[in-house]
C-alpha positions in Angstrom: 14.2 9.3 -16.1 11.6 7.6 -13.7 7.9 8.2 -14.3 4.6 8.2 -12.5 1.6 6.4 -14.0 -1.9 7.2 -12.8 -5.3 6.1 -13.8 -8.9 6.0 -12.5 -10.6 2.6 -12.1 -11.6 1.1 -15.4 -9.9 4.0 -17.3 -8.8 3.3 -20.8 -6.0 5.9 -20.5 -3.1 6.3 -18.2 -1.5 9.7 -17.5 2.3 9.7 -17.7 4.0 12.2 -15.4 7.4 13.1 -14.1 8.2 13.0 -10.4 7.5 16.7 -10.1 4.0 16.2 -11.4 4.4 17.5 -15.0 2.1 15.6 -17.3 3.9 14.4 -20.4 0.9 12.8 -22.1 -1.6 10.0 -21.9 -1.3 6.4 -23.1 -4.1 4.0 -23.9 -4.1 0.8 -21.8 -3.9 -1.2 -25.0 -1.0 -0.9 -27.5 1.8 1.7 -27.4 2.3 5.4 -27.7 5.1 7.9 -28.0 5.4 10.6 -25.4 7.8 13.6 -25.8 9.2 16.3 -23.5 11.4 18.8 -25.1 14.1 16.9 -27.0 13.4 13.7 -25.1 11.2 11.0 -26.6 9.9 7.9 -24.9 7.9 4.9 -26.1 5.5 3.3 -23.6 4.0 -0.1 -24.3 1.1 -0.9 -22.0 0.9 -4.5 -21.0 -1.8 -4.5 -18.3 -4.4 -2.4 -16.5 -4.4 -0.5 -13.2 -7.2 -2.0 -11.2 -7.2 0.6 -8.4 -6.6 4.4 -8.4 -3.1 4.1 -7.1 -0.1 6.1 -8.2 2.9 3.9 -8.7 6.5 4.7 -9.7 8.2 2.7 -12.4 11.8 3.0 -13.7 11.7 3.1 -17.5 14.2 0.8 -19.3 16.1 1.9 -22.4 14.6 0.2 -25.5 15.8 1.7 -28.8 18.1 4.7 -29.5 19.0 7.5 -27.2 15.6 8.6 -26.1 13.3 5.7 -26.8 12.3 3.8 -23.6 9.7 1.3 -22.5 7.8 0.7 -19.2 5.4 -2.0 -18.3 2.1 -1.7 -16.3 1.2 -4.6 -14.0 -2.1 -5.1 -12.2 -2.3 -3.8 -8.6 -4.5 -5.9 -6.3 -5.6 -6.1 -2.7 -5.5 -9.7 -1.6 -5.4 -12.0 1.5 -2.1 -13.8 2.1 -0.5 -16.2 4.5 1.3 -14.9 7.5 4.6 -16.3 6.2 4.4 -14.0 3.2 4.3 -11.0 5.5 7.4 -11.7 7.5 10.1 -10.4 5.0 8.3 -7.1 4.4 7.7 -6.7 8.2 11.3 -7.2 8.9 12.5 -5.0 6.0 10.3 -2.0 7.1 9.7 -2.3 10.8 12.6 -4.2 12.3 15.5 -4.2 9.8 18.1 -4.7 12.7 16.4 -7.8 14.0 16.2 -11.4 12.7 13.3 -12.5 10.6 11.6 -14.4 13.4 11.3 -11.2 15.4 8.6 -10.1 13.0 6.5 -13.1 13.9 3.5 -12.4 16.1 1.9 -15.1 18.4 -1.4 -15.9 16.8 -0.3 -15.1 13.3 -1.6 -18.4 12.1 -5.2 -17.5 13.2 -5.0 -13.8 12.1 -6.2 -12.4 8.7 -3.4 -10.9 6.6 -4.1 -8.3 3.9 -1.7 -7.1 1.2 -1.4 -5.0 -1.9 0.6 -6.8 -4.6 2.0 -5.8 -7.9 2.4 -9.0 -9.9 4.4 -11.2 -7.5 5.8 -8.3 -5.5 4.4 -7.5 -2.0 4.1 -3.7 -1.7 2.1 -3.3 1.5 0.6 -5.5 4.2 -1.1 -5.5 7.6 -2.5 -8.1 9.9 -5.9 -8.3 11.8 -6.2 -10.2 15.1 -9.5 -11.0 16.7 -9.5 -10.1 20.4 -13.1 -11.2 21.1 -16.5 -9.5 21.5 -16.2 -7.6 18.2 -12.9 -6.0 19.0 -10.0 -6.4 16.5 -6.4 -5.3 16.5 -4.3 -4.2 13.5 -0.7 -5.1 13.8 2.5 -5.1 11.7 1.4 -2.5 9.1 4.2 -2.1 6.6 4.8 -0.6 3.1 7.9 -1.2 1.1 10.2 1.9 1.3 10.2 2.5 -2.5 6.4 2.6 -2.5 5.8 4.8 0.5 3.9 8.1 0.0 1.9 6.7 -2.9 -1.4 6.2 -1.0 -1.0 2.4 -0.7 -1.2 2.3 3.0 -4.3 4.5 3.0 -6.0 2.2 0.4 -5.2 -0.9 2.3 -6.4 0.5 5.6 -9.6 1.8 4.1 -10.2 -1.7 2.6 -9.6 -3.4 5.9 -11.9 -1.0 7.8 -14.6 -1.7 5.3 -14.2 -5.4 5.6 -14.4 -5.2 9.4 -17.6 -3.1 9.1 -19.2 -5.9 7.0 -18.2 -8.4 9.7 -19.0 -8.4 13.3 -16.5 -5.8 14.4 -17.5 -3.1 16.8 -14.1 -1.5 17.2 -10.5 -1.7 15.9 -7.5 -1.0 18.1 -3.8 -0.6 17.2 -0.5 0.6 18.6 0.8 3.4 16.4 4.2 4.9 16.3 4.0 8.4 17.7 5.1 9.8 14.3 2.1 8.1 12.6 -0.8 9.2 14.9 -1.8 11.9 12.4 -2.2 9.3 9.7 -4.6 7.1 11.7 -6.6 10.1 12.9 -7.6 10.7 9.3 -9.5 7.4 9.5 -11.2 8.2 12.7 -8.8 6.6 15.2 -8.3 8.4 18.5 -5.8 8.1 21.2 -7.2 5.6 23.8 -4.3 5.1 26.3 -1.0 6.3 27.5 2.1 6.3 25.4 4.7 3.5 25.8 8.1 2.5 24.5 9.2 -0.8 22.9 12.7 -1.5 21.6 13.5 2.2 21.7 10.4 3.2 19.7 7.6 5.2 21.2 4.0 4.1 20.6 0.5 5.2 21.4 -2.6 3.1 21.6 -5.5 4.2 19.3 -9.1 3.1 18.9 -11.7 3.3 16.1 -15.3 2.6 17.0 -17.3 1.2 14.1 -20.9 1.4 13.0 -22.4 -1.6 11.3 -22.4 -1.7 7.5 -25.7 -1.0 5.8 -25.3 -4.2 3.7 
């Protein structure tokens, strides 16, 4: 059975839930604990901390006996990465039918690239390109398929918007797939231009006007 682990920042306990949301119990972030559900029994050994309030899915591995199982927790981080690290995830999520080089964007070497990582695994990434006069463009926003729907994209986008507000940004623009416009509208983006099509995918240009950070 796969599980969902969730914790608030700096929490000393992690909630263990099934995919349908049923809470099986709580595990301290140090040591191990036994969690039961009906006749089933699992052992969880916590090996790290959740640094952010993200919900992540882990597949538990059989450890001892019929019902005893173990799962490991690894630290989730938002980091900056090199553009070459983005390319495989971009291709996997955005353009799986195209070669890797199709995911390269001119100017990648000068852009800033943000990612959410779990250990050495890249879960989510996006790139920020400076267009001049305080205008920035977000491009190639991708989340690994198995981690979609867990709030990672929202967390990364929120972080990047905050970083842009602390800098000299006055606005952020992006080209959203038509199916994703509702997602960006939650962050204050609005449609700024006509829709267009590229490689059979329909897009719409969106814009977020920023106010300067109080810092």
